[in-house]
PAGULO-868986 format. One record per residue (C-alpha): residue number from 1; residue in one letter; y, x, z. Coordinates in Angstrom, 2 decimals. Layout:
% residues N
<atom><n>NUM</n><res>A</res><v>Y</v><u>X</u><w>Z</w></atom>
...
END
This chain:
% residues 232
<atom><n>1</n><res>M</res><v>-9.49</v><u>6.16</u><w>23.65</w></atom>
<atom><n>2</n><res>Q</res><v>-11.85</v><u>3.37</u><w>24.62</w></atom>
<atom><n>3</n><res>D</res><v>-9.17</v><u>0.79</u><w>23.84</w></atom>
<atom><n>4</n><res>V</res><v>-8.58</v><u>2.29</u><w>20.39</w></atom>
<atom><n>5</n><res>R</res><v>-12.29</v><u>2.21</u><w>19.56</w></atom>
<atom><n>6</n><res>S</res><v>-12.59</v><u>-1.37</u><w>20.80</w></atom>
<atom><n>7</n><res>E</res><v>-9.62</v><u>-2.46</u><w>18.70</w></atom>
<atom><n>8</n><res>G</res><v>-11.13</v><u>-0.77</u><w>15.65</w></atom>
<atom><n>9</n><res>A</res><v>-14.45</v><u>-2.52</u><w>16.23</w></atom>
<atom><n>10</n><res>V</res><v>-12.71</v><u>-5.91</u><w>16.54</w></atom>
<atom><n>11</n><res>L</res><v>-10.74</v><u>-5.31</u><w>13.35</w></atom>
<atom><n>12</n><res>G</res><v>-13.92</v><u>-4.22</u><w>11.56</w></atom>
<atom><n>13</n><res>L</res><v>-15.75</v><u>-7.35</u><w>12.66</w></atom>
<atom><n>14</n><res>R</res><v>-12.80</v><u>-9.52</u><w>11.66</w></atom>
<atom><n>15</n><res>E</res><v>-12.67</v><u>-7.93</u><w>8.21</w></atom>
<atom><n>16</n><res>R</res><v>-16.42</v><u>-8.42</u><w>7.71</w></atom>
<atom><n>17</n><res>K</res><v>-16.08</v><u>-12.08</u><w>8.66</w></atom>
<atom><n>18</n><res>K</res><v>-13.22</v><u>-12.52</u><w>6.20</w></atom>
<atom><n>19</n><res>R</res><v>-15.23</v><u>-10.87</u><w>3.42</w></atom>
<atom><n>20</n><res>A</res><v>-18.23</v><u>-13.06</u><w>4.24</w></atom>
<atom><n>21</n><res>T</res><v>-16.10</v><u>-16.22</u><w>4.10</w></atom>
<atom><n>22</n><res>R</res><v>-14.54</v><u>-15.21</u><w>0.80</w></atom>
<atom><n>23</n><res>A</res><v>-17.98</v><u>-14.42</u><w>-0.64</w></atom>
<atom><n>24</n><res>A</res><v>-19.35</v><u>-17.77</u><w>0.55</w></atom>
<atom><n>25</n><res>L</res><v>-16.47</v><u>-19.66</u><w>-1.07</w></atom>
<atom><n>26</n><res>A</res><v>-16.77</v><u>-17.75</u><w>-4.35</w></atom>
<atom><n>27</n><res>E</res><v>-20.53</v><u>-18.24</u><w>-4.46</w></atom>
<atom><n>28</n><res>A</res><v>-20.22</v><u>-21.95</u><w>-3.72</w></atom>
<atom><n>29</n><res>A</res><v>-17.59</v><u>-22.31</u><w>-6.44</w></atom>
<atom><n>30</n><res>V</res><v>-19.66</v><u>-20.51</u><w>-9.05</w></atom>
<atom><n>31</n><res>R</res><v>-22.88</v><u>-22.37</u><w>-8.23</w></atom>
<atom><n>32</n><res>L</res><v>-21.16</v><u>-25.75</u><w>-8.34</w></atom>
<atom><n>33</n><res>A</res><v>-19.37</v><u>-24.86</u><w>-11.59</w></atom>
<atom><n>34</n><res>A</res><v>-22.60</v><u>-23.67</u><w>-13.20</w></atom>
<atom><n>35</n><res>E</res><v>-24.19</v><u>-27.03</u><w>-12.37</w></atom>
<atom><n>36</n><res>H</res><v>-21.31</v><u>-29.46</u><w>-12.93</w></atom>
<atom><n>37</n><res>G</res><v>-18.68</v><u>-27.57</u><w>-14.95</w></atom>
<atom><n>38</n><res>A</res><v>-15.66</v><u>-25.89</u><w>-13.39</w></atom>
<atom><n>39</n><res>E</res><v>-13.34</v><u>-28.74</u><w>-14.35</w></atom>
<atom><n>40</n><res>N</res><v>-15.47</v><u>-31.14</u><w>-12.30</w></atom>
<atom><n>41</n><res>V</res><v>-15.53</v><u>-29.06</u><w>-9.14</w></atom>
<atom><n>42</n><res>T</res><v>-12.86</v><u>-29.69</u><w>-6.50</w></atom>
<atom><n>43</n><res>V</res><v>-11.53</v><u>-27.49</u><w>-3.73</w></atom>
<atom><n>44</n><res>E</res><v>-12.94</v><u>-30.02</u><w>-1.27</w></atom>
<atom><n>45</n><res>A</res><v>-16.43</v><u>-29.70</u><w>-2.76</w></atom>
<atom><n>46</n><res>I</res><v>-16.28</v><u>-25.90</u><w>-2.71</w></atom>
<atom><n>47</n><res>S</res><v>-15.06</v><u>-25.86</u><w>0.88</w></atom>
<atom><n>48</n><res>E</res><v>-17.74</v><u>-28.28</u><w>2.03</w></atom>
<atom><n>49</n><res>A</res><v>-20.49</v><u>-26.25</u><w>0.35</w></atom>
<atom><n>50</n><res>A</res><v>-19.19</v><u>-23.09</u><w>2.06</w></atom>
<atom><n>51</n><res>G</res><v>-18.85</v><u>-24.80</u><w>5.43</w></atom>
<atom><n>52</n><res>V</res><v>-15.09</v><u>-24.40</u><w>5.79</w></atom>
<atom><n>53</n><res>S</res><v>-12.03</v><u>-26.60</u><w>5.45</w></atom>
<atom><n>54</n><res>P</res><v>-9.88</v><u>-26.93</u><w>2.30</w></atom>
<atom><n>55</n><res>R</res><v>-7.06</v><u>-25.33</u><w>4.29</w></atom>
<atom><n>56</n><res>T</res><v>-9.25</v><u>-22.28</u><w>4.87</w></atom>
<atom><n>57</n><res>F</res><v>-9.98</v><u>-22.14</u><w>1.13</w></atom>
<atom><n>58</n><res>F</res><v>-6.30</v><u>-21.46</u><w>0.41</w></atom>
<atom><n>59</n><res>N</res><v>-6.30</v><u>-18.61</u><w>2.92</w></atom>
<atom><n>60</n><res>Y</res><v>-8.54</v><u>-16.76</u><w>0.47</w></atom>
<atom><n>61</n><res>F</res><v>-7.61</v><u>-18.07</u><w>-2.98</w></atom>
<atom><n>62</n><res>D</res><v>-4.21</v><u>-18.97</u><w>-4.37</w></atom>
<atom><n>63</n><res>S</res><v>-5.59</v><u>-21.65</u><w>-6.67</w></atom>
<atom><n>64</n><res>H</res><v>-8.70</v><u>-23.63</u><w>-7.58</w></atom>
<atom><n>65</n><res>D</res><v>-9.35</v><u>-21.44</u><w>-10.64</w></atom>
<atom><n>66</n><res>D</res><v>-9.19</v><u>-18.17</u><w>-8.69</w></atom>
<atom><n>67</n><res>A</res><v>-12.40</v><u>-19.06</u><w>-6.86</w></atom>
<atom><n>68</n><res>F</res><v>-14.33</v><u>-18.87</u><w>-10.14</w></atom>
<atom><n>69</n><res>V</res><v>-12.56</v><u>-15.77</u><w>-11.45</w></atom>
<atom><n>70</n><res>M</res><v>-12.18</v><u>-13.53</u><w>-8.40</w></atom>
<atom><n>71</n><res>I</res><v>-15.43</v><u>-13.12</u><w>-6.46</w></atom>
<atom><n>72</n><res>D</res><v>-13.90</v><u>-10.46</u><w>-4.21</w></atom>
<atom><n>73</n><res>R</res><v>-10.22</v><u>-9.77</u><w>-4.64</w></atom>
<atom><n>74</n><res>G</res><v>-10.42</v><u>-6.99</u><w>-2.07</w></atom>
<atom><n>75</n><res>I</res><v>-12.64</v><u>-4.73</u><w>-4.19</w></atom>
<atom><n>76</n><res>G</res><v>-9.73</v><u>-3.26</u><w>-6.15</w></atom>
<atom><n>77</n><res>E</res><v>-7.73</v><u>-2.43</u><w>-3.04</w></atom>
<atom><n>78</n><res>R</res><v>-10.72</v><u>-0.82</u><w>-1.35</w></atom>
<atom><n>79</n><res>V</res><v>-11.35</v><u>1.34</u><w>-4.42</w></atom>
<atom><n>80</n><res>R</res><v>-7.71</v><u>2.40</u><w>-4.49</w></atom>
<atom><n>81</n><res>Q</res><v>-7.75</v><u>3.18</u><w>-0.77</w></atom>
<atom><n>82</n><res>A</res><v>-10.88</v><u>5.29</u><w>-1.21</w></atom>
<atom><n>83</n><res>L</res><v>-9.07</v><u>7.27</u><w>-3.92</w></atom>
<atom><n>84</n><res>R</res><v>-6.17</v><u>7.92</u><w>-1.57</w></atom>
<atom><n>85</n><res>E</res><v>-8.54</v><u>9.16</u><w>1.13</w></atom>
<atom><n>86</n><res>T</res><v>-10.63</v><u>11.43</u><w>-1.12</w></atom>
<atom><n>87</n><res>P</res><v>-9.56</v><u>15.10</u><w>-0.98</w></atom>
<atom><n>88</n><res>R</res><v>-7.44</v><u>16.22</u><w>-3.92</w></atom>
<atom><n>89</n><res>S</res><v>-9.95</v><u>19.02</u><w>-4.53</w></atom>
<atom><n>90</n><res>V</res><v>-12.40</v><u>16.42</u><w>-5.85</w></atom>
<atom><n>91</n><res>P</res><v>-11.94</v><u>15.83</u><w>-9.62</w></atom>
<atom><n>92</n><res>A</res><v>-10.38</v><u>12.46</u><w>-10.41</w></atom>
<atom><n>93</n><res>L</res><v>-13.38</v><u>11.23</u><w>-12.39</w></atom>
<atom><n>94</n><res>D</res><v>-15.72</v><u>12.06</u><w>-9.50</w></atom>
<atom><n>95</n><res>A</res><v>-13.41</v><u>10.37</u><w>-7.00</w></atom>
<atom><n>96</n><res>V</res><v>-13.24</v><u>7.20</u><w>-9.09</w></atom>
<atom><n>97</n><res>R</res><v>-17.01</v><u>7.22</u><w>-9.58</w></atom>
<atom><n>98</n><res>E</res><v>-17.73</v><u>7.45</u><w>-5.86</w></atom>
<atom><n>99</n><res>A</res><v>-15.15</v><u>4.81</u><w>-4.96</w></atom>
<atom><n>100</n><res>L</res><v>-16.69</v><u>2.39</u><w>-7.47</w></atom>
<atom><n>101</n><res>A</res><v>-20.25</v><u>3.27</u><w>-6.43</w></atom>
<atom><n>102</n><res>T</res><v>-19.49</v><u>2.25</u><w>-2.85</w></atom>
<atom><n>103</n><res>E</res><v>-18.25</v><u>-1.18</u><w>-3.95</w></atom>
<atom><n>104</n><res>L</res><v>-21.20</v><u>-1.66</u><w>-6.31</w></atom>
<atom><n>105</n><res>A</res><v>-23.84</v><u>-0.77</u><w>-3.74</w></atom>
<atom><n>106</n><res>D</res><v>-24.99</v><u>-4.40</u><w>-3.49</w></atom>
<atom><n>107</n><res>V</res><v>-24.84</v><u>-5.25</u><w>-7.19</w></atom>
<atom><n>108</n><res>E</res><v>-28.60</v><u>-5.67</u><w>-7.43</w></atom>
<atom><n>109</n><res>E</res><v>-28.51</v><u>-8.22</u><w>-4.61</w></atom>
<atom><n>110</n><res>R</res><v>-25.72</v><u>-10.15</u><w>-6.33</w></atom>
<atom><n>111</n><res>Q</res><v>-27.08</v><u>-10.10</u><w>-9.86</w></atom>
<atom><n>112</n><res>E</res><v>-27.73</v><u>-13.85</u><w>-9.92</w></atom>
<atom><n>113</n><res>I</res><v>-24.21</v><u>-14.81</u><w>-8.85</w></atom>
<atom><n>114</n><res>W</res><v>-22.66</v><u>-12.37</u><w>-11.34</w></atom>
<atom><n>115</n><res>E</res><v>-24.73</v><u>-13.86</u><w>-14.16</w></atom>
<atom><n>116</n><res>L</res><v>-23.77</v><u>-17.39</u><w>-13.12</w></atom>
<atom><n>117</n><res>R</res><v>-20.10</v><u>-16.37</u><w>-13.03</w></atom>
<atom><n>118</n><res>A</res><v>-20.37</v><u>-14.98</u><w>-16.57</w></atom>
<atom><n>119</n><res>T</res><v>-21.86</v><u>-18.29</u><w>-17.71</w></atom>
<atom><n>120</n><res>V</res><v>-19.08</v><u>-20.27</u><w>-16.03</w></atom>
<atom><n>121</n><res>L</res><v>-16.37</v><u>-18.17</u><w>-17.66</w></atom>
<atom><n>122</n><res>Q</res><v>-17.98</v><u>-18.46</u><w>-21.09</w></atom>
<atom><n>123</n><res>R</res><v>-18.04</v><u>-22.25</u><w>-20.79</w></atom>
<atom><n>124</n><res>S</res><v>-14.37</v><u>-22.46</u><w>-19.76</w></atom>
<atom><n>125</n><res>P</res><v>-12.02</v><u>-20.65</u><w>-22.17</w></atom>
<atom><n>126</n><res>H</res><v>-9.03</v><u>-20.94</u><w>-19.82</w></atom>
<atom><n>127</n><res>L</res><v>-11.03</v><u>-19.31</u><w>-17.02</w></atom>
<atom><n>128</n><res>L</res><v>-12.16</v><u>-16.56</u><w>-19.39</w></atom>
<atom><n>129</n><res>V</res><v>-8.54</v><u>-15.82</u><w>-20.29</w></atom>
<atom><n>130</n><res>R</res><v>-7.60</v><u>-15.85</u><w>-16.61</w></atom>
<atom><n>131</n><res>G</res><v>-10.48</v><u>-13.50</u><w>-15.85</w></atom>
<atom><n>132</n><res>M</res><v>-9.37</v><u>-11.09</u><w>-18.57</w></atom>
<atom><n>133</n><res>G</res><v>-5.86</v><u>-11.13</u><w>-17.16</w></atom>
<atom><n>134</n><res>A</res><v>-7.16</v><u>-10.36</u><w>-13.67</w></atom>
<atom><n>135</n><res>H</res><v>-9.28</v><u>-7.54</u><w>-15.08</w></atom>
<atom><n>136</n><res>M</res><v>-6.29</v><u>-6.01</u><w>-16.88</w></atom>
<atom><n>137</n><res>A</res><v>-4.18</v><u>-6.24</u><w>-13.73</w></atom>
<atom><n>138</n><res>E</res><v>-6.90</v><u>-4.50</u><w>-11.68</w></atom>
<atom><n>139</n><res>E</res><v>-7.20</v><u>-1.78</u><w>-14.31</w></atom>
<atom><n>140</n><res>L</res><v>-3.45</v><u>-1.16</u><w>-14.24</w></atom>
<atom><n>141</n><res>E</res><v>-3.45</v><u>-0.95</u><w>-10.43</w></atom>
<atom><n>142</n><res>L</res><v>-6.33</v><u>1.53</u><w>-10.60</w></atom>
<atom><n>143</n><res>A</res><v>-4.31</v><u>3.61</u><w>-13.06</w></atom>
<atom><n>144</n><res>E</res><v>-1.37</v><u>3.55</u><w>-10.63</w></atom>
<atom><n>145</n><res>A</res><v>-3.63</v><u>4.83</u><w>-7.83</w></atom>
<atom><n>146</n><res>I</res><v>-4.94</v><u>7.61</u><w>-10.08</w></atom>
<atom><n>147</n><res>A</res><v>-1.40</v><u>8.59</u><w>-11.06</w></atom>
<atom><n>148</n><res>E</res><v>-0.41</v><u>8.63</u><w>-7.38</w></atom>
<atom><n>149</n><res>R</res><v>-3.40</v><u>10.85</u><w>-6.63</w></atom>
<atom><n>150</n><res>L</res><v>-2.44</v><u>13.30</u><w>-9.36</w></atom>
<atom><n>151</n><res>G</res><v>1.12</v><u>13.53</u><w>-8.10</w></atom>
<atom><n>152</n><res>A</res><v>2.76</v><u>13.50</u><w>-11.51</w></atom>
<atom><n>153</n><res>P</res><v>1.35</v><u>12.25</u><w>-14.82</w></atom>
<atom><n>154</n><res>A</res><v>0.07</v><u>15.02</u><w>-17.07</w></atom>
<atom><n>155</n><res>F</res><v>1.06</v><u>13.13</u><w>-20.21</w></atom>
<atom><n>156</n><res>R</res><v>3.63</v><u>10.49</u><w>-21.10</w></atom>
<atom><n>157</n><res>T</res><v>3.88</v><u>8.07</u><w>-23.98</w></atom>
<atom><n>158</n><res>A</res><v>6.96</v><u>8.26</u><w>-26.18</w></atom>
<atom><n>159</n><res>E</res><v>10.08</v><u>7.25</u><w>-24.24</w></atom>
<atom><n>160</n><res>G</res><v>12.07</v><u>4.36</u><w>-25.62</w></atom>
<atom><n>161</n><res>A</res><v>9.28</v><u>3.29</u><w>-27.93</w></atom>
<atom><n>162</n><res>R</res><v>9.96</v><u>-0.38</u><w>-27.22</w></atom>
<atom><n>163</n><res>E</res><v>13.68</v><u>-0.28</u><w>-26.51</w></atom>
<atom><n>164</n><res>S</res><v>14.69</v><u>-1.68</u><w>-29.89</w></atom>
<atom><n>165</n><res>G</res><v>13.27</v><u>-5.13</u><w>-29.10</w></atom>
<atom><n>166</n><res>E</res><v>12.02</v><u>-5.46</u><w>-32.65</w></atom>
<atom><n>167</n><res>P</res><v>8.73</v><u>-7.34</u><w>-33.17</w></atom>
<atom><n>168</n><res>G</res><v>5.65</v><u>-5.19</u><w>-33.66</w></atom>
<atom><n>169</n><res>P</res><v>2.25</v><u>-4.35</u><w>-32.23</w></atom>
<atom><n>170</n><res>C</res><v>3.83</v><u>-3.16</u><w>-28.96</w></atom>
<atom><n>171</n><res>A</res><v>6.23</v><u>-6.07</u><w>-28.49</w></atom>
<atom><n>172</n><res>H</res><v>4.19</v><u>-7.72</u><w>-25.72</w></atom>
<atom><n>173</n><res>V</res><v>2.54</v><u>-4.62</u><w>-24.25</w></atom>
<atom><n>174</n><res>P</res><v>3.78</v><u>-3.62</u><w>-20.77</w></atom>
<atom><n>175</n><res>D</res><v>5.62</v><u>-0.29</u><w>-20.74</w></atom>
<atom><n>176</n><res>T</res><v>3.33</v><u>1.94</u><w>-18.66</w></atom>
<atom><n>177</n><res>S</res><v>4.68</v><u>5.26</u><w>-19.91</w></atom>
<atom><n>178</n><res>A</res><v>5.70</v><u>6.27</u><w>-16.39</w></atom>
<atom><n>179</n><res>L</res><v>2.04</v><u>6.34</u><w>-15.40</w></atom>
<atom><n>180</n><res>G</res><v>1.05</v><u>8.85</u><w>-18.02</w></atom>
<atom><n>181</n><res>L</res><v>-1.78</v><u>8.76</u><w>-20.51</w></atom>
<atom><n>182</n><res>Y</res><v>-4.51</v><u>10.31</u><w>-18.34</w></atom>
<atom><n>183</n><res>P</res><v>-4.40</v><u>7.76</u><w>-15.49</w></atom>
<atom><n>184</n><res>R</res><v>-4.40</v><u>4.83</u><w>-17.93</w></atom>
<atom><n>185</n><res>L</res><v>-7.27</v><u>6.33</u><w>-19.92</w></atom>
<atom><n>186</n><res>L</res><v>-9.39</v><u>7.15</u><w>-16.86</w></atom>
<atom><n>187</n><res>A</res><v>-8.87</v><u>3.68</u><w>-15.39</w></atom>
<atom><n>188</n><res>A</res><v>-9.84</v><u>2.03</u><w>-18.69</w></atom>
<atom><n>189</n><res>V</res><v>-12.85</v><u>4.28</u><w>-19.22</w></atom>
<atom><n>190</n><res>A</res><v>-14.07</v><u>3.77</u><w>-15.64</w></atom>
<atom><n>191</n><res>T</res><v>-13.85</v><u>-0.02</u><w>-15.74</w></atom>
<atom><n>192</n><res>T</res><v>-15.57</v><u>-0.06</u><w>-19.13</w></atom>
<atom><n>193</n><res>A</res><v>-18.27</v><u>2.24</u><w>-17.74</w></atom>
<atom><n>194</n><res>V</res><v>-18.95</v><u>-0.26</u><w>-14.95</w></atom>
<atom><n>195</n><res>R</res><v>-19.33</v><u>-3.09</u><w>-17.45</w></atom>
<atom><n>196</n><res>V</res><v>-21.64</v><u>-1.07</u><w>-19.68</w></atom>
<atom><n>197</n><res>S</res><v>-23.68</v><u>0.03</u><w>-16.66</w></atom>
<atom><n>198</n><res>V</res><v>-24.21</v><u>-3.56</u><w>-15.55</w></atom>
<atom><n>199</n><res>E</res><v>-25.07</v><u>-4.77</u><w>-19.05</w></atom>
<atom><n>200</n><res>H</res><v>-27.50</v><u>-1.91</u><w>-19.70</w></atom>
<atom><n>201</n><res>W</res><v>-29.16</v><u>-2.33</u><w>-16.31</w></atom>
<atom><n>202</n><res>C</res><v>-29.61</v><u>-6.07</u><w>-16.83</w></atom>
<atom><n>203</n><res>A</res><v>-31.23</v><u>-5.42</u><w>-20.21</w></atom>
<atom><n>204</n><res>Q</res><v>-33.69</v><u>-2.80</u><w>-18.90</w></atom>
<atom><n>205</n><res>G</res><v>-35.70</v><u>-4.88</u><w>-16.47</w></atom>
<atom><n>206</n><res>P</res><v>-36.71</v><u>-4.30</u><w>-12.84</w></atom>
<atom><n>207</n><res>E</res><v>-38.21</v><u>-0.86</u><w>-13.43</w></atom>
<atom><n>208</n><res>V</res><v>-34.70</v><u>0.62</u><w>-13.71</w></atom>
<atom><n>209</n><res>T</res><v>-32.29</v><u>0.62</u><w>-10.78</w></atom>
<atom><n>210</n><res>F</res><v>-28.56</v><u>0.03</u><w>-11.14</w></atom>
<atom><n>211</n><res>P</res><v>-27.54</v><u>3.22</u><w>-9.27</w></atom>
<atom><n>212</n><res>D</res><v>-29.60</v><u>5.29</u><w>-11.72</w></atom>
<atom><n>213</n><res>V</res><v>-27.89</v><u>3.68</u><w>-14.72</w></atom>
<atom><n>214</n><res>F</res><v>-24.45</v><u>3.97</u><w>-13.11</w></atom>
<atom><n>215</n><res>R</res><v>-24.89</v><u>7.68</u><w>-12.36</w></atom>
<atom><n>216</n><res>L</res><v>-26.21</v><u>8.34</u><w>-15.87</w></atom>
<atom><n>217</n><res>V</res><v>-23.21</v><u>6.63</u><w>-17.46</w></atom>
<atom><n>218</n><res>F</res><v>-20.73</v><u>8.66</u><w>-15.44</w></atom>
<atom><n>219</n><res>A</res><v>-22.70</v><u>11.86</u><w>-16.00</w></atom>
<atom><n>220</n><res>Q</res><v>-22.36</v><u>11.34</u><w>-19.74</w></atom>
<atom><n>221</n><res>L</res><v>-18.63</v><u>10.76</u><w>-19.34</w></atom>
<atom><n>222</n><res>A</res><v>-18.28</v><u>13.93</u><w>-17.28</w></atom>
<atom><n>223</n><res>A</res><v>-20.19</v><u>15.86</u><w>-19.95</w></atom>
<atom><n>224</n><res>G</res><v>-17.79</v><u>14.67</u><w>-22.65</w></atom>
<atom><n>225</n><res>L</res><v>-20.16</v><u>12.12</u><w>-24.20</w></atom>
<atom><n>226</n><res>P</res><v>-22.44</v><u>14.54</u><w>-26.08</w></atom>
<atom><n>227</n><res>E</res><v>-24.57</v><u>12.92</u><w>-28.75</w></atom>
<atom><n>228</n><res>P</res><v>-28.10</v><u>12.09</u><w>-27.58</w></atom>
<atom><n>229</n><res>P</res><v>-31.12</v><u>13.72</u><w>-29.25</w></atom>
<atom><n>230</n><res>A</res><v>-32.26</v><u>12.10</u><w>-32.48</w></atom>
<atom><n>231</n><res>D</res><v>-35.16</v><u>10.43</u><w>-30.67</w></atom>
<atom><n>232</n><res>G</res><v>-32.96</v><u>9.20</u><w>-27.76</w></atom>
END
């Protein structure tokens, strides 16, 4: 038993070190890009600023651009793992909320780096497109985890809707009908709720905490988005 606990502690420490190194690289990349422009920042410069070698950089990011786009690639997997570990008796919306809340616990501490990252992406259209692609991929993987949690999708889109191959509004949309409508909708709503929570919190000033805004947003979702009072 002692050996098992020791091994778990070592693995936990190793994982924390890996997350710290990834965060240091991402922060260095974003700060350098905000000052010099992403196109003028090299892997060597990022690695030096983070205190690691260029070889270590590629242990954490597949490409130069990923360092600006993906601050923590492990967040999505940790959220999905939390969903798998949450009892099925917990409603899916609540499970998603709690999984996201855990990963956003330090958002107030990282506000500056998130704002710098937004500035970097806005200045570099190709990075913005890459970021949107990464966001869509994460959303789809979240939907897959929700569908897995539910066992079988409650709803399905029309089968064969894109089998004809004819051009149209769905020609380049991935066929996700096997996931069902509910998992896709919940994943999209949850990720949008996070964005709105961050934006609203940033606009409110220091007197409002992010957890309060986050909980309020998800409470309104759970209530079915009732209209606020006329004076609200």
